[in-house]
N, C-alpha and C positions, 0 to 999 in steps of 0.2 A: 780259092785255095789252089796252089800250084800242084802239078803232077810231078812227082819225083821218080825218076827211072834210075835203078841201080843195076849196072851191068855186072853179072857174076858168071863164073864158069858153069858149065852144064852140071858138073859134079856138085857144086854148091847149091844150084837150083834144085836138083833132085833131092839133096839132103833137106832142103827147106820144105819141099813137098812132103817128104816122109814125116817130118816133124808136124806139119799141119794135119796129116792123116792120123798120126798118133794122138794128137790133141782131140780131134773129132771123135775118134774111137773111145778115148777115155771119158769124154763127156757123155757119149751114148751109154757106156757101161755104168757110169755113176747114176744115170736116170733110172736104171732098172735094179739098182742095189737096194736091199732092205737093210736099214741101219739098226744097230742095237740102240738101246736107250742111252748108253754112254756116248756112242758116236753121234746120235741125234743132239744130245746136250752140247757136245763139243762144237758141232756145226752151228747150232743155235747161238752159242756164245760168240763165235766168229761174226755171225750176222749182226748180233746185238752191238758188238764193239764197233762194227763198221757203219751201221745204219742208225742205231737208236741211242747209243751212249751219250752223244753230244747233248741231246735235249733231255733225256730221261735220267741221265747221270749213271755213274758206275754202280751205285747202290740201288737204282731203280726208283728213287724217291722224287724224281722230276724236279721242276722249278715251279714253286707255287705261283699260280696266276698265269703261267705261260704253258708249261708242259706237265700234264698230270702224272702222278705217281703210278708206277706199275707195281711196285712192291706192295703186296697186300691188296691189290686191286681185285674186286670181285670179277671183273671182266677177264683179267689176265689169269685168274685162278679157277674160274668156272669150268667144270668138265662137261656139263650138259650141252653147252653150245660153244664148241671150240672155234667156230667161225666168226663169232660176233666181234672179237678183237681184230680179226683180219679185215672185216668190213669197215671198222673204224679207221684202220690204217689207210685203206684204199679210198674210202669215201668221206672220211671225217665223221665227227660226232653228229648223230641224228638229231 
């Protein structure tokens, strides 16, 4: 992969640095923020649309024989063990 060098003025470079610092600060602040249920649901919806929707479909019914349904799934709805579904996502079905 080639290295690309872009010559800019010192003013533009300092503005770029300030933008990078602001992005890093915003990321750190968001890590410590406690979300409301509505905010959590909105964030979860964004993640689902980006990562899960293609296989599990918009309605959560999945594709029979290929991708299991999440709608009505005991694992997705179970409150006693909220990590079980995450283990399946990371490690696959046991």
